[in-house]
C-alpha positions in Angstrom: -100.8 110.6 -77.8 -103.9 109.0 -76.5 -105.0 106.2 -78.8 -107.0 103.0 -79.0 -106.0 100.8 -81.9 -108.4 98.1 -83.0 -107.1 95.2 -85.1 -107.8 91.6 -86.0 -110.5 92.0 -88.6 -110.6 90.4 -92.0 -112.5 88.2 -94.4 -113.9 85.0 -92.9 -116.3 82.4 -94.1 -119.7 81.9 -92.3 -119.1 79.8 -89.2 -115.6 81.0 -88.8 -114.0 82.9 -85.9 -112.1 86.1 -85.3 -110.5 87.6 -82.3 -110.3 91.4 -82.3 -107.8 93.3 -80.1 -107.9 96.8 -78.8 -104.6 98.2 -77.5 -104.6 101.4 -75.5 -101.7 103.8 -75.4 -101.3 107.2 -73.7 -103.7 106.2 -70.9 -104.5 103.2 -68.7 -107.5 101.0 -69.2 -107.6 99.7 -65.6 -110.2 102.1 -64.4 -112.2 102.3 -67.6 -114.8 100.1 -69.2 -114.2 98.7 -72.7 -117.0 98.7 -75.2 -117.3 97.2 -78.6 -119.5 98.7 -81.2 -120.2 97.9 -84.8 -121.5 99.7 -87.8 -122.8 98.0 -91.0 -123.2 99.8 -94.3 -126.2 102.1 -94.2 -126.9 101.4 -90.5 -126.3 103.3 -87.3 -123.5 102.3 -85.0 -124.7 99.9 -82.3 -123.3 98.8 -79.0 -122.4 95.1 -78.9 -120.7 94.3 -75.6 -119.1 96.1 -72.7 -116.9 95.0 -69.9 -116.6 97.0 -66.7 -113.4 97.7 -64.8 -114.4 94.9 -62.4 -115.0 92.4 -65.3 -118.8 92.6 -65.4 -120.1 92.0 -68.9 -123.1 93.7 -70.4 -124.7 92.4 -73.6 -126.6 94.7 -75.9 -127.3 92.7 -79.0 -129.4 89.5 -78.7 -128.2 88.1 -82.0 -124.6 87.7 -80.8 -125.4 86.0 -77.5 -123.6 82.7 -77.2 -121.3 83.6 -80.1 -119.4 86.7 -79.0 -117.5 87.3 -75.7 -115.5 90.2 -74.3 -112.5 90.1 -72.1 -109.6 92.3 -71.0 -105.9 92.0 -70.0 -105.1 95.1 -67.9 -101.4 94.1 -67.7 -101.2 94.5 -71.5 -103.6 97.5 -71.6 -105.7 95.5 -74.1 -109.3 94.5 -74.6 -110.5 91.7 -76.8 -113.7 90.6 -78.6 -113.9 86.9 -79.5 -116.3 86.2 -82.3 -117.4 82.6 -83.1 -119.9 81.1 -85.5 -119.8 84.3 -87.6 -122.7 85.0 -89.9 -123.0 87.3 -92.9 -125.1 89.7 -90.9 -122.1 90.3 -88.6 -120.3 92.1 -91.4 -119.5 95.6 -90.1 -116.7 97.9 -89.0 -116.0 97.0 -85.4 -114.9 99.8 -83.0 -113.6 99.6 -79.5 -114.1 102.4 -77.0 -113.3 103.3 -73.4 -115.1 105.4 -70.8 -116.0 105.4 -67.1 -119.3 103.5 -67.5 -120.8 101.0 -69.8 -123.4 102.2 -72.2 -124.9 101.2 -75.6 -124.8 104.9 -76.6 -121.7 105.8 -78.6 -121.6 109.4 -77.4 -121.1 108.2 -73.8 -117.5 107.0 -74.6 -114.4 109.1 -74.2 -111.9 107.3 -76.3 -112.3 105.5 -79.6 -110.3 103.3 -81.8 -110.2 103.7 -85.6 -112.2 100.5 -86.3 -111.4 97.3 -88.0 -113.4 95.7 -90.9 -115.0 92.3 -90.4 -116.5 90.7 -93.5 -118.3 87.4 -93.3 -118.9 85.9 -96.8 -118.4 82.7 -98.7 
């Protein structure tokens, strides 16, 4: 079965860090881009970061610049989102996705993970 499984979310205090993982099965990530999206309660899903098949990063949200970074390990068929200096406004369900091209539009992606909850609160 074709799947993307996102994990690593949880409850963290402001200023803390989390590392999210996205493991693909049933297909190979090598020739796909990996995008990370998030959706806060009452808000639309927004693109955060995307990494291309040749490791070029695109940033879509100004508020995470300098705090979030994206990476991939093709040998493990896995993508990552490193989140540092977390703020309460980062609270959201975080989704990983894969497709041929990077985009901040969720409908452009072919495969989606189930999402993992990130809650930043003291």
